[in-house]
N, CA, C and O atoms as a CHARMM CRD file, in Angstrom:
* protein
*
  304
    1    1 MET  N      0.89400  -1.26100  -0.11400 PROA 1      0.00000
    2    1 MET  CA    -0.02700   0.04300  -0.14100 PROA 1      0.00000
    3    1 MET  C      0.85500   1.22000  -0.15800 PROA 1      0.00000
    4    1 MET  O      0.73000   2.15000  -0.95400 PROA 1      0.00000
    5    2 THR  N      1.76300   1.13500   0.76800 PROA 2      0.00000
    6    2 THR  CA     2.90900   2.38900   0.73500 PROA 2      0.00000
    7    2 THR  C      3.26800   2.72700  -0.55000 PROA 2      0.00000
    8    2 THR  O      3.47900   3.89700  -0.86700 PROA 2      0.00000
    9    3 ASP  N      3.38100   1.51500  -1.55900 PROA 3      0.00000
   10    3 ASP  CA     4.36500   2.06100  -2.76700 PROA 3      0.00000
   11    3 ASP  C      2.84300   2.98700  -3.55600 PROA 3      0.00000
   12    3 ASP  O      3.01500   3.63800  -4.58700 PROA 3      0.00000
   13    4 LEU  N      1.96000   2.92900  -3.13300 PROA 4      0.00000
   14    4 LEU  CA     0.87600   3.88000  -3.79000 PROA 4      0.00000
   15    4 LEU  C      0.88100   4.74100  -3.52900 PROA 4      0.00000
   16    4 LEU  O      0.74000   5.53300  -4.46100 PROA 4      0.00000
   17    5 LEU  N      1.04000   5.35800  -2.11400 PROA 5      0.00000
   18    5 LEU  CA     1.26800   6.85200  -1.84100 PROA 5      0.00000
   19    5 LEU  C      2.79600   7.12300  -2.12500 PROA 5      0.00000
   20    5 LEU  O      3.73000   6.32500  -2.21000 PROA 5      0.00000
   21    6 ASP  N      2.75300   8.75900  -2.26700 PROA 6      0.00000
   22    6 ASP  CA     3.82500   9.46500  -2.09200 PROA 6      0.00000
   23    6 ASP  C      4.56200   9.51200  -0.90600 PROA 6      0.00000
   24    6 ASP  O      3.84100   9.55400   0.09100 PROA 6      0.00000
   25    7 PRO  N      5.83800   9.51700  -0.67700 PROA 7      0.00000
   26    7 PRO  CA     5.96300   9.43600   0.93100 PROA 7      0.00000
   27    7 PRO  C      5.77300  10.81200   1.59100 PROA 7      0.00000
   28    7 PRO  O      5.59800  10.88500   2.80800 PROA 7      0.00000
   29    8 ILE  N      5.80900  12.02400   0.72000 PROA 8      0.00000
   30    8 ILE  CA     4.98600  13.15500   1.28800 PROA 8      0.00000
   31    8 ILE  C      4.03700  13.17200   2.02000 PROA 8      0.00000
   32    8 ILE  O      3.91600  13.57900   3.17500 PROA 8      0.00000
   33    9 VAL  N      2.97500  12.47800   0.96100 PROA 9      0.00000
   34    9 VAL  CA     1.63000  12.38100   1.14400 PROA 9      0.00000
   35    9 VAL  C      1.21200  11.75400   2.58500 PROA 9      0.00000
   36    9 VAL  O      0.39800  12.18800   3.40100 PROA 9      0.00000
   37   10 LEU  N      2.16900  10.39500   2.64400 PROA 10     0.00000
   38   10 LEU  CA     2.02400   9.85900   3.50900 PROA 10     0.00000
   39   10 LEU  C      2.93300  10.44700   5.11600 PROA 10     0.00000
   40   10 LEU  O      2.41400  10.19600   6.20400 PROA 10     0.00000
   41   11 ASN  N      3.73800  10.90500   5.06800 PROA 11     0.00000
   42   11 ASN  CA     4.32200  11.47600   5.98600 PROA 11     0.00000
   43   11 ASN  C      3.43900  12.65000   6.88000 PROA 11     0.00000
   44   11 ASN  O      3.55400  12.86600   8.08600 PROA 11     0.00000
   45   12 PHE  N      2.53500  13.33000   5.92700 PROA 12     0.00000
   46   12 PHE  CA     1.37900  13.94000   6.42000 PROA 12     0.00000
   47   12 PHE  C      0.66700  13.67800   7.26000 PROA 12     0.00000
   48   12 PHE  O      0.48100  14.13800   8.38600 PROA 12     0.00000
   49   13 LEU  N     -0.12900  12.22700   6.20700 PROA 13     0.00000
   50   13 LEU  CA    -1.06400  11.52000   7.18600 PROA 13     0.00000
   51   13 LEU  C     -0.59300  11.09100   7.97800 PROA 13     0.00000
   52   13 LEU  O     -1.52200  11.05300   8.78500 PROA 13     0.00000
   53   14 TYR  N      0.63600  10.47300   8.70000 PROA 14     0.00000
   54   14 TYR  CA     1.00800   9.94800   9.85300 PROA 14     0.00000
   55   14 TYR  C      0.69500  11.44700  10.47000 PROA 14     0.00000
   56   14 TYR  O     -0.39900  11.72100  10.96100 PROA 14     0.00000
   57   15 ALA  N      1.55500  12.18300  10.40300 PROA 15     0.00000
   58   15 ALA  CA     1.75400  13.42200  11.66300 PROA 15     0.00000
   59   15 ALA  C      0.35200  14.07700  11.78100 PROA 15     0.00000
   60   15 ALA  O      0.23000  14.76200  12.79600 PROA 15     0.00000
   61   16 PHE  N     -0.85400  14.01200  10.88000 PROA 16     0.00000
   62   16 PHE  CA    -2.40800  14.23900  10.91500 PROA 16     0.00000
   63   16 PHE  C     -2.67700  13.24800  12.21700 PROA 16     0.00000
   64   16 PHE  O     -3.05000  13.63400  13.32500 PROA 16     0.00000
   65   17 ILE  N     -2.45000  12.12600  11.89700 PROA 17     0.00000
   66   17 ILE  CA    -2.92900  10.78200  12.60200 PROA 17     0.00000
   67   17 ILE  C     -2.66500  10.89700  14.03000 PROA 17     0.00000
   68   17 ILE  O     -3.52400  10.74700  14.89900 PROA 17     0.00000
   69   18 GLY  N     -1.07500  11.25000  14.29500 PROA 18     0.00000
   70   18 GLY  CA    -0.56000  11.69500  15.51300 PROA 18     0.00000
   71   18 GLY  C     -0.83600  12.74500  16.06100 PROA 18     0.00000
   72   18 GLY  O     -0.69600  12.90900  17.27300 PROA 18     0.00000
   73   19 GLY  N     -1.32500  13.73400  15.17100 PROA 19     0.00000
   74   19 GLY  CA    -1.61300  14.89700  16.49800 PROA 19     0.00000
   75   19 GLY  C     -3.34000  14.92900  16.90400 PROA 19     0.00000
   76   19 GLY  O     -3.95300  15.36200  17.88000 PROA 19     0.00000
   77   20 VAL  N     -3.72200  14.30400  15.74900 PROA 20     0.00000
   78   20 VAL  CA    -5.11900  13.59100  16.42000 PROA 20     0.00000
   79   20 VAL  C     -5.27700  12.59900  17.46700 PROA 20     0.00000
   80   20 VAL  O     -6.13700  12.78800  18.32800 PROA 20     0.00000
   81   21 MET  N     -4.67200  11.74200  17.48800 PROA 21     0.00000
   82   21 MET  CA    -3.84000  10.94500  18.74800 PROA 21     0.00000
   83   21 MET  C     -3.83100  11.43700  19.92600 PROA 21     0.00000
   84   21 MET  O     -4.50900  11.25300  20.93700 PROA 21     0.00000
   85   22 THR  N     -2.37200  12.53900  19.46400 PROA 22     0.00000
   86   22 THR  CA    -2.12100  13.35900  21.02300 PROA 22     0.00000
   87   22 THR  C     -3.08100  14.12100  21.52400 PROA 22     0.00000
   88   22 THR  O     -3.10700  14.00000  22.74900 PROA 22     0.00000
   89   23 LEU  N     -3.91700  14.88500  21.10000 PROA 23     0.00000
   90   23 LEU  CA    -4.95800  15.51600  21.10000 PROA 23     0.00000
   91   23 LEU  C     -6.04900  14.93800  22.13400 PROA 23     0.00000
   92   23 LEU  O     -6.53100  15.42700  23.15600 PROA 23     0.00000
   93   24 PHE  N     -6.25000  13.73100  21.48800 PROA 24     0.00000
   94   24 PHE  CA    -7.63600  12.80900  22.08500 PROA 24     0.00000
   95   24 PHE  C     -6.91200  12.16200  23.37700 PROA 24     0.00000
   96   24 PHE  O     -7.59200  11.85600  24.35700 PROA 24     0.00000
   97   25 PHE  N     -5.47600  11.95500  23.35400 PROA 25     0.00000
   98   25 PHE  CA    -5.07500  11.05500  24.62600 PROA 25     0.00000
   99   25 PHE  C     -4.87800  11.81800  25.77700 PROA 25     0.00000
  100   25 PHE  O     -5.09600  11.41800  26.92100 PROA 25     0.00000
  101   26 MET  N     -4.42400  13.02300  25.43400 PROA 26     0.00000
  102   26 MET  CA    -4.50000  14.60000  26.57000 PROA 26     0.00000
  103   26 MET  C     -5.75800  14.54100  26.73800 PROA 26     0.00000
  104   26 MET  O     -6.06600  14.06400  27.83000 PROA 26     0.00000
  105   27 TRP  N     -6.55800  14.82300  26.12200 PROA 27     0.00000
  106   27 TRP  CA    -7.79700  14.93700  26.73400 PROA 27     0.00000
  107   27 TRP  C     -8.39900  13.73200  27.52900 PROA 27     0.00000
  108   27 TRP  O     -8.98500  13.91500  28.59700 PROA 27     0.00000
  109   28 MET  N     -8.22600  12.43100  26.94300 PROA 28     0.00000
  110   28 MET  CA    -8.11300  11.24700  28.00800 PROA 28     0.00000
  111   28 MET  C     -7.56200  11.34900  29.16900 PROA 28     0.00000
  112   28 MET  O     -8.33000  10.97300  30.05500 PROA 28     0.00000
  113   29 GLY  N     -6.60500  11.68200  29.52300 PROA 29     0.00000
  114   29 GLY  CA    -6.03400  12.00200  30.23500 PROA 29     0.00000
  115   29 GLY  C     -6.20300  12.55400  31.61000 PROA 29     0.00000
  116   29 GLY  O     -6.23300  12.18800  32.78500 PROA 29     0.00000
  117   30 CYS  N     -6.31000  13.78000  30.75800 PROA 30     0.00000
  118   30 CYS  CA    -6.93000  15.11200  31.79300 PROA 30     0.00000
  119   30 CYS  C     -8.27300  14.75900  32.35200 PROA 30     0.00000
  120   30 CYS  O     -8.38600  15.14100  33.51600 PROA 30     0.00000
  121   31 ARG  N     -9.60800  13.98000  31.74500 PROA 31     0.00000
  122   31 ARG  CA   -10.30600  13.49800  31.92500 PROA 31     0.00000
  123   31 ARG  C    -10.40000  12.39000  33.35200 PROA 31     0.00000
  124   31 ARG  O    -11.20700  12.38000  34.28100 PROA 31     0.00000
  125   32 VAL  N     -9.26100  11.53900  33.07000 PROA 32     0.00000
  126   32 VAL  CA    -9.29400  10.44000  34.58400 PROA 32     0.00000
  127   32 VAL  C     -8.59600  11.15000  35.09200 PROA 32     0.00000
  128   32 VAL  O     -9.30500  11.67600  35.95000 PROA 32     0.00000
  129   33 PHE  N     -7.75600  11.50600  35.15500 PROA 33     0.00000
  130   33 PHE  CA    -7.08200  12.65200  36.58200 PROA 33     0.00000
  131   33 PHE  C     -7.89100  13.61700  37.16400 PROA 33     0.00000
  132   33 PHE  O     -7.76800  14.02700  38.31800 PROA 33     0.00000
  133   34 GLY  N     -8.91700  14.06300  36.16100 PROA 34     0.00000
  134   34 GLY  CA    -9.63500  14.85500  37.17200 PROA 34     0.00000
  135   34 GLY  C    -10.55300  13.61800  37.87400 PROA 34     0.00000
  136   34 GLY  O    -10.88900  13.73800  39.05200 PROA 34     0.00000
  137   35 HSD  N    -10.81600  12.80700  37.34400 PROA 35     0.00000
  138   35 HSD  CA   -11.79600  11.61900  38.22400 PROA 35     0.00000
  139   35 HSD  C    -10.95700  11.12700  39.71900 PROA 35     0.00000
  140   35 HSD  O    -11.40900  10.82100  40.82200 PROA 35     0.00000
  141   36 ILE  N     -9.71000  11.20000  39.25500 PROA 36     0.00000
  142   36 ILE  CA    -8.73500  10.14800  40.45200 PROA 36     0.00000
  143   36 ILE  C     -8.71200  11.26800  41.45900 PROA 36     0.00000
  144   36 ILE  O     -8.72100  10.82500  42.60800 PROA 36     0.00000
  145   37 VAL  N     -8.68300  12.61600  41.38200 PROA 37     0.00000
  146   37 VAL  CA    -8.18000  13.80500  42.02900 PROA 37     0.00000
  147   37 VAL  C     -9.55200  14.62100  43.25900 PROA 37     0.00000
  148   37 VAL  O    -10.40000  15.34000  42.73000 PROA 37     0.00000
  149   38 THR  N     -9.58500  14.47000  44.32300 PROA 38     0.00000
  150   38 THR  CA   -10.72100  15.11300  45.52700 PROA 38     0.00000
  151   38 THR  C    -11.25600  16.44200  44.96200 PROA 38     0.00000
  152   38 THR  O    -12.34300  16.85400  45.36700 PROA 38     0.00000
  153   39 PHE  N    -10.40600  17.27400  43.86400 PROA 39     0.00000
  154   39 PHE  CA   -11.02900  18.39000  44.02400 PROA 39     0.00000
  155   39 PHE  C    -11.19000  18.97000  42.17200 PROA 39     0.00000
  156   39 PHE  O    -10.53900  18.51200  41.23200 PROA 39     0.00000
  157   40 SER  N    -12.37600  20.20700  42.09600 PROA 40     0.00000
  158   40 SER  CA   -11.99700  20.09300  40.47500 PROA 40     0.00000
  159   40 SER  C    -11.02700  20.99900  40.04300 PROA 40     0.00000
  160   40 SER  O    -11.00100  22.17000  40.42100 PROA 40     0.00000
  161   41 ILE  N    -10.02900  20.37800  39.07400 PROA 41     0.00000
  162   41 ILE  CA    -9.26700  20.99400  38.53800 PROA 41     0.00000
  163   41 ILE  C     -9.62700  22.36100  37.73100 PROA 41     0.00000
  164   41 ILE  O     -8.75300  23.22700  37.72500 PROA 41     0.00000
  165   42 PRO  N    -10.89800  22.63100  37.02300 PROA 42     0.00000
  166   42 PRO  CA   -10.86200  23.84700  35.86000 PROA 42     0.00000
  167   42 PRO  C    -10.96400  25.18500  37.51600 PROA 42     0.00000
  168   42 PRO  O    -10.35600  26.25400  37.47800 PROA 42     0.00000
  169   43 ASP  N    -11.87200  24.73400  38.81700 PROA 43     0.00000
  170   43 ASP  CA   -12.13000  25.56100  39.69500 PROA 43     0.00000
  171   43 ASP  C    -10.76000  25.96600  40.18600 PROA 43     0.00000
  172   43 ASP  O    -10.64800  27.19100  40.23400 PROA 43     0.00000
  173   44 LYS  N     -9.54100  25.21300  40.61600 PROA 44     0.00000
  174   44 LYS  CA    -8.53300  25.46800  41.23200 PROA 44     0.00000
  175   44 LYS  C     -7.49000  26.16500  40.09300 PROA 44     0.00000
  176   44 LYS  O     -6.77400  26.99400  40.65400 PROA 44     0.00000
  177   45 LEU  N     -7.25000  26.06400  38.83000 PROA 45     0.00000
  178   45 LEU  CA    -6.66200  26.64500  37.66900 PROA 45     0.00000
  179   45 LEU  C     -7.54400  28.41000  38.13800 PROA 45     0.00000
  180   45 LEU  O     -6.94100  29.42800  38.47800 PROA 45     0.00000
  181   46 ALA  N     -8.87800  28.26700  38.01100 PROA 46     0.00000
  182   46 ALA  CA    -9.58000  29.47000  37.81600 PROA 46     0.00000
  183   46 ALA  C     -9.03000  30.33700  39.38400 PROA 46     0.00000
  184   46 ALA  O     -9.00800  31.54200  39.63400 PROA 46     0.00000
  185   47 GLU  N     -8.72500  29.42600  40.03200 PROA 47     0.00000
  186   47 GLU  CA    -8.65600  30.28200  41.85700 PROA 47     0.00000
  187   47 GLU  C     -6.92400  30.85300  41.51000 PROA 47     0.00000
  188   47 GLU  O     -6.50300  31.84700  42.10200 PROA 47     0.00000
  189   48 GLY  N     -6.17800  30.21400  40.66100 PROA 48     0.00000
  190   48 GLY  CA    -4.92800  30.49200  40.17600 PROA 48     0.00000
  191   48 GLY  C     -3.73100  29.53300  40.92100 PROA 48     0.00000
  192   48 GLY  O     -2.66000  29.99200  41.31900 PROA 48     0.00000
  193   49 ASN  N     -4.03800  28.46100  40.99800 PROA 49     0.00000
  194   49 ASN  CA    -3.34900  27.31200  42.11900 PROA 49     0.00000
  195   49 ASN  C     -2.58300  26.95100  40.90000 PROA 49     0.00000
  196   49 ASN  O     -2.92900  26.42700  39.84100 PROA 49     0.00000
  197   50 VAL  N     -0.98000  27.55200  41.53300 PROA 50     0.00000
  198   50 VAL  CA     0.11200  27.08700  40.38000 PROA 50     0.00000
  199   50 VAL  C      0.19900  25.75900  40.29500 PROA 50     0.00000
  200   50 VAL  O      0.17200  25.00200  39.32500 PROA 50     0.00000
  201   51 ALA  N      0.30700  25.57800  41.44300 PROA 51     0.00000
  202   51 ALA  CA     0.61600  23.57000  41.95400 PROA 51     0.00000
  203   51 ALA  C     -0.21000  22.67000  40.75300 PROA 51     0.00000
  204   51 ALA  O      0.33700  21.78900  40.08900 PROA 51     0.00000
  205   52 VAL  N     -1.45300  23.02400  40.63400 PROA 52     0.00000
  206   52 VAL  CA    -2.51300  22.31100  39.80400 PROA 52     0.00000
  207   52 VAL  C     -1.89800  22.48000  37.87000 PROA 52     0.00000
  208   52 VAL  O     -1.55000  21.64100  37.03900 PROA 52     0.00000
  209   53 GLY  N     -2.01500  23.84800  37.84400 PROA 53     0.00000
  210   53 GLY  CA    -1.49000  24.30600  36.75900 PROA 53     0.00000
  211   53 GLY  C      0.39300  23.43100  36.31600 PROA 53     0.00000
  212   53 GLY  O      0.74400  23.03300  35.20500 PROA 53     0.00000
  213   54 LEU  N      0.95200  23.40300  37.20500 PROA 54     0.00000
  214   54 LEU  CA     2.16500  22.63400  36.80900 PROA 54     0.00000
  215   54 LEU  C      2.05400  20.96800  36.47300 PROA 54     0.00000
  216   54 LEU  O      2.89100  20.38500  35.78500 PROA 54     0.00000
  217   55 MET  N      0.72800  20.23200  37.15500 PROA 55     0.00000
  218   55 MET  CA     0.37500  19.13900  37.57800 PROA 55     0.00000
  219   55 MET  C      0.12500  19.31600  36.05000 PROA 55     0.00000
  220   55 MET  O      1.06500  19.09100  35.28700 PROA 55     0.00000
  221   56 MET  N     -1.31200  19.77800  35.46300 PROA 56     0.00000
  222   56 MET  CA    -1.36700  19.59400  34.12200 PROA 56     0.00000
  223   56 MET  C     -0.59400  19.75000  32.94000 PROA 56     0.00000
  224   56 MET  O     -0.89300  19.47500  31.77800 PROA 56     0.00000
  225   57 MET  N      0.86000  20.42400  33.60400 PROA 57     0.00000
  226   57 MET  CA     1.52600  20.92000  32.16900 PROA 57     0.00000
  227   57 MET  C      2.36900  19.70300  32.20500 PROA 57     0.00000
  228   57 MET  O      3.09800  19.55300  31.22500 PROA 57     0.00000
  229   58 GLY  N      2.44500  18.34300  33.61000 PROA 58     0.00000
  230   58 GLY  CA     3.51700  17.65500  33.60300 PROA 58     0.00000
  231   58 GLY  C      2.82000  16.24200  32.79700 PROA 58     0.00000
  232   58 GLY  O      3.41000  15.20300  32.50000 PROA 58     0.00000
  233   59 ILE  N      1.38500  16.59400  32.56600 PROA 59     0.00000
  234   59 ILE  CA     0.19200  15.29900  32.18400 PROA 59     0.00000
  235   59 ILE  C      0.78500  15.67900  30.91200 PROA 59     0.00000
  236   59 ILE  O      1.55300  14.89300  30.35700 PROA 59     0.00000
  237   60 PHE  N      0.43000  17.10800  30.25700 PROA 60     0.00000
  238   60 PHE  CA     0.37000  17.26800  29.16400 PROA 60     0.00000
  239   60 PHE  C      2.00600  16.84100  28.15900 PROA 60     0.00000
  240   60 PHE  O      2.29300  16.18800  27.15600 PROA 60     0.00000
  241   61 ILE  N      2.55100  17.48200  28.94400 PROA 61     0.00000
  242   61 ILE  CA     3.89800  17.02400  28.05000 PROA 61     0.00000
  243   61 ILE  C      4.46100  15.85400  28.26800 PROA 61     0.00000
  244   61 ILE  O      5.33900  15.43300  27.51500 PROA 61     0.00000
  245   62 GLY  N      3.91600  14.99100  29.61000 PROA 62     0.00000
  246   62 GLY  CA     4.49100  13.33200  29.46500 PROA 62     0.00000
  247   62 GLY  C      3.98300  12.31100  28.29600 PROA 62     0.00000
  248   62 GLY  O      4.59500  11.47000  27.63700 PROA 62     0.00000
  249   63 ILE  N      2.49400  12.76100  28.30600 PROA 63     0.00000
  250   63 ILE  CA     1.45100  12.30800  27.35500 PROA 63     0.00000
  251   63 ILE  C      1.73100  12.62700  25.83000 PROA 63     0.00000
  252   63 ILE  O      1.38500  11.85600  24.93500 PROA 63     0.00000
  253   64 GLY  N      2.42600  13.89900  25.59100 PROA 64     0.00000
  254   64 GLY  CA     2.65000  14.32100  24.36300 PROA 64     0.00000
  255   64 GLY  C      4.34800  13.56600  23.74000 PROA 64     0.00000
  256   64 GLY  O      4.57900  13.43200  22.53800 PROA 64     0.00000
  257   65 THR  N      5.28900  13.18700  24.77800 PROA 65     0.00000
  258   65 THR  CA     6.34400  12.97400  24.55900 PROA 65     0.00000
  259   65 THR  C      6.15900  11.45400  24.03600 PROA 65     0.00000
  260   65 THR  O      6.60900  10.99700  22.98500 PROA 65     0.00000
  261   66 ALA  N      5.44200  10.82300  24.95100 PROA 66     0.00000
  262   66 ALA  CA     5.28200   9.13800  24.91700 PROA 66     0.00000
  263   66 ALA  C      4.63400   8.77900  23.38400 PROA 66     0.00000
  264   66 ALA  O      4.79200   7.75000  22.72700 PROA 66     0.00000
  265   67 LEU  N      3.78800  10.08800  23.02300 PROA 67     0.00000
  266   67 LEU  CA     3.03500   9.56500  21.55500 PROA 67     0.00000
  267   67 LEU  C      3.78200  10.14800  21.04000 PROA 67     0.00000
  268   67 LEU  O      3.95400   9.50400  20.00500 PROA 67     0.00000
  269   68 GLY  N      4.61800  11.25000  20.99600 PROA 68     0.00000
  270   68 GLY  CA     5.51400  11.49900  19.93100 PROA 68     0.00000
  271   68 GLY  C      6.60800  10.54600  19.79600 PROA 68     0.00000
  272   68 GLY  O      7.06500  10.43000  18.65900 PROA 68     0.00000
  273   69 LEU  N      7.17000   9.77500  20.80800 PROA 69     0.00000
  274   69 LEU  CA     8.21100   8.55300  20.38600 PROA 69     0.00000
  275   69 LEU  C      7.60900   7.64500  20.12900 PROA 69     0.00000
  276   69 LEU  O      8.30100   6.93400  19.40000 PROA 69     0.00000
  277   70 VAL  N      6.12900   6.97100  20.40700 PROA 70     0.00000
  278   70 VAL  CA     5.67100   6.09600  19.50800 PROA 70     0.00000
  279   70 VAL  C      5.49700   6.42900  18.29900 PROA 70     0.00000
  280   70 VAL  O      5.54300   5.43400  17.57600 PROA 70     0.00000
  281   71 ILE  N      5.24600   7.74700  17.52800 PROA 71     0.00000
  282   71 ILE  CA     4.65700   7.68900  16.40400 PROA 71     0.00000
  283   71 ILE  C      5.58800   7.96700  15.71400 PROA 71     0.00000
  284   71 ILE  O      5.56800   7.81400  14.49300 PROA 71     0.00000
  285   72 GLY  N      6.95700   8.60400  16.61500 PROA 72     0.00000
  286   72 GLY  CA     8.18300   9.09500  15.62700 PROA 72     0.00000
  287   72 GLY  C      8.95500   7.66200  14.94100 PROA 72     0.00000
  288   72 GLY  O      9.50500   7.59400  13.84100 PROA 72     0.00000
  289   73 LEU  N      8.77400   6.39900  16.12900 PROA 73     0.00000
  290   73 LEU  CA     9.87900   5.25800  16.23600 PROA 73     0.00000
  291   73 LEU  C      8.79400   4.45500  15.28100 PROA 73     0.00000
  292   73 LEU  O      9.21000   3.38200  14.84400 PROA 73     0.00000
  293   74 GLY  N      7.31800   4.88100  14.86300 PROA 74     0.00000
  294   74 GLY  CA     6.95100   4.08300  14.12100 PROA 74     0.00000
  295   74 GLY  C      6.86500   4.11700  12.25800 PROA 74     0.00000
  296   74 GLY  O      6.30800   3.45000  11.38600 PROA 74     0.00000
  297   75 LEU  N      7.72300   5.24300  12.32000 PROA 75     0.00000
  298   75 LEU  CA     7.74500   5.70400  11.02500 PROA 75     0.00000
  299   75 LEU  C      9.17400   4.98500  10.25000 PROA 75     0.00000
  300   75 LEU  O      9.39300   4.99800   9.03900 PROA 75     0.00000
  301   76 ASN  N      9.93200   4.45300  11.17800 PROA 76     0.00000
  302   76 ASN  CA    11.31700   3.25100  10.80400 PROA 76     0.00000
  303   76 ASN  C     10.80300   2.53900   9.97900 PROA 76     0.00000
  304   76 ASN  O     11.43800   1.60500   9.48800 PROA 76     0.00000
């Protein structure tokens, strides 16, 4: 199948699918973590709680790095 598609088009397709997957898993990770903790994440962020903001930043960076590595290594 890859012989039929131009490698540039295939790379753009991989990048698009990878971006959609990354956004989905970041959303899902935020939702799951929101159910685990005993406080409302949006309320704490609205109050200006820096610790909650750093926690969410860590979740997004971790999931993004993990999925980026999986997608990037899958291109070999």
